[in-house]
N, C-alpha and C positions, 0 to 999 in steps of 0.2 A: 540502422537498427545497433542498439549497444545490448552489449551480453549482459544481462543482469543478475546479482546473485541474492535477489529477493524470489523468493516463492509465494505461492496462494496458503492461504492462511498466517503467513508472519504477520506478527505485532510490530506497528510501525509508530512513528510519531512525527508530526511533519512539522518542519525546523524554517520553513519560510511561507508567505502567504496570511490571507486572511483568517486562515485556521491555526496558523503557528501554536506552537506548544501541545494540542488535540494528539490522543492517541488513539488507533482503531486497527479491522483487521481486513488486511487485503481480499478481497472476495473476485478480483480478477486483473491477469496483467495485460495488457495491449501492446506486445512486444514492438510492431511496425512503427507505434507513435511514441514509443519511451512514456506511457500513462500505464497508472493505477489507479483500479478501481476499490476505493478504501471506504469501509463500513463508518458511516457516522459522519462522514468529510465531506468537505465540498459541495454543499446543498444550493441547489438553484429554484428559483421558482419559473415555472412554465403556465404557459395560457393552455386550455386544453380546449377545442371546440366539443358541441356536443355531438356525441355519433351515435349511430345505430347500437353499437353494442352500450356504450358508455352513458345514457342519456344526461348526467348529471354537468360532464364540461366542468369548467371552472379551473383555477390556480392551483397548482398542484407541485409538492417540491421533490426533487429526485436529484439523487449522486451522481457527480459527473467526474469523469477521472482526471484525477491529479498527476503533474509531471514528475517522473522518477527521481529529479534532481532534488526536490522538495519533501523527500523523506527518508529517512533513516532507519534503519531495523534497531528493534529495542531487543537487548540482549536480556533472556530470559533469567540470570545470575544476577548480573550487577542493576539490572533494572535501569541501566541508560542505553541514550542511542549511541550508537556503533557503526564505526566503520565493519563488514566482512573481509572474512581472507579465507583461503582455502589451503587444505594441504591433504596428501594422502596418507592411510593409513597402511599398516605393514601387508594388508589383506590386501592395498589395490583399491580401499574403499575412498573414494573422496570425501571430505565432509566438511561443512561449515565453520569457523571458530571468529569468536569475539577479539577484536583486535584489542579491545581495552585490557582483559580480563583474560586473555587467553581460553575462556569457556568454552566448549562445543555447543555449537547452536543445533 
């Protein structure tokens, strides 16, 4: 299990794989498997059987989690994918910052 510097609702860009270059918002983080669920990224087609509740069935598209190593945080000020640093303020509060432009995230 890797400690991640990403959080829910962060804007990210995919840097590897079939969705390379796409951006989206993090919906959920799975710490035990080092994956994130991103809105609008990594769709798969799944065959669903008709059930008592869903009588239609058929082929549906759904988002699947993507590995943490394939995404980078988008800086809100410079609008580029960046690494994330952490620093402490005088008040003792820990904040994240962009390693490219040193802006607070």
